[in-house]
C-alpha positions in Angstrom: -2.3 3.5 -4.7 -4.9 2.8 -7.3 -3.9 -0.4 -9.1 -6.4 0.4 -12.0 -4.4 3.6 -12.8 -2.3 2.9 -15.9 0.6 5.0 -14.4 1.0 2.5 -11.6 1.1 -0.5 -14.0 4.4 0.5 -15.5 7.5 -1.7 -15.1 10.4 -0.6 -13.0 12.4 0.0 -16.2 9.7 2.3 -17.6 9.5 4.2 -14.4 13.3 4.7 -14.3 13.2 5.8 -17.9 10.6 8.4 -17.2 12.5 9.6 -14.1 15.6 10.0 -16.2 13.8 12.0 -18.8 12.5 14.4 -16.1 16.1 14.8 -14.9 17.3 15.6 -18.4 14.5 18.1 -19.2 15.5 21.7 -19.0 11.9 22.6 -17.9 11.6 20.3 -14.9 10.7 22.0 -11.6 12.7 21.4 -8.5 9.9 19.2 -7.0 9.9 17.1 -10.2 13.7 16.8 -10.1 13.7 15.8 -6.4 10.9 13.2 -7.1 12.7 11.8 -10.1 15.9 11.4 -8.0 13.9 9.5 -5.4 12.5 7.2 -8.1 16.0 6.4 -9.3 17.3 5.8 -5.8 14.5 3.2 -5.2 15.3 1.6 -8.6 18.9 1.3 -7.5 17.8 -0.2 -4.1 15.7 -2.7 -6.0 18.8 -3.8 -7.9 20.4 -4.6 -4.6 17.2 -6.2 -3.2 16.9 -3.5 -0.5 13.6 -2.3 -1.9 10.6 -3.7 -3.8 8.8 -2.8 -6.9 6.1 -1.3 -4.7 8.7 1.1 -3.2 9.6 2.3 -6.7 5.9 2.6 -7.5 5.3 4.8 -4.5 8.1 7.2 -5.4 6.9 7.1 -9.1 3.4 8.1 -8.0 4.8 11.1 -6.2 6.7 12.1 -9.4 3.6 11.7 -11.5 1.6 13.9 -9.1 4.3 16.5 -9.2 4.3 16.6 -13.0 0.5 16.7 -13.1 0.4 19.5 -10.5 2.7 21.6 -12.6 0.7 21.0 -15.8 -2.5 22.0 -14.0 -0.8 25.2 -12.7 0.6 26.1 -16.1 -2.3 25.0 -18.3 
């Protein structure tokens, strides 16, 4: 993971908010929905101290890549 990437410097709350917005969007792909769910699972695990912020960032990076891939395919 590239620590200079602004996407990876978001807080856990910001990543959770983005994941929730992907889930609520009517245009999200199944890959994006699956990735968003994974982000939220990791956020929940962090709240129980079963995961770290780095675990959330790893899932968030997958979600960001899924969203970017779809934008490149569409645009």
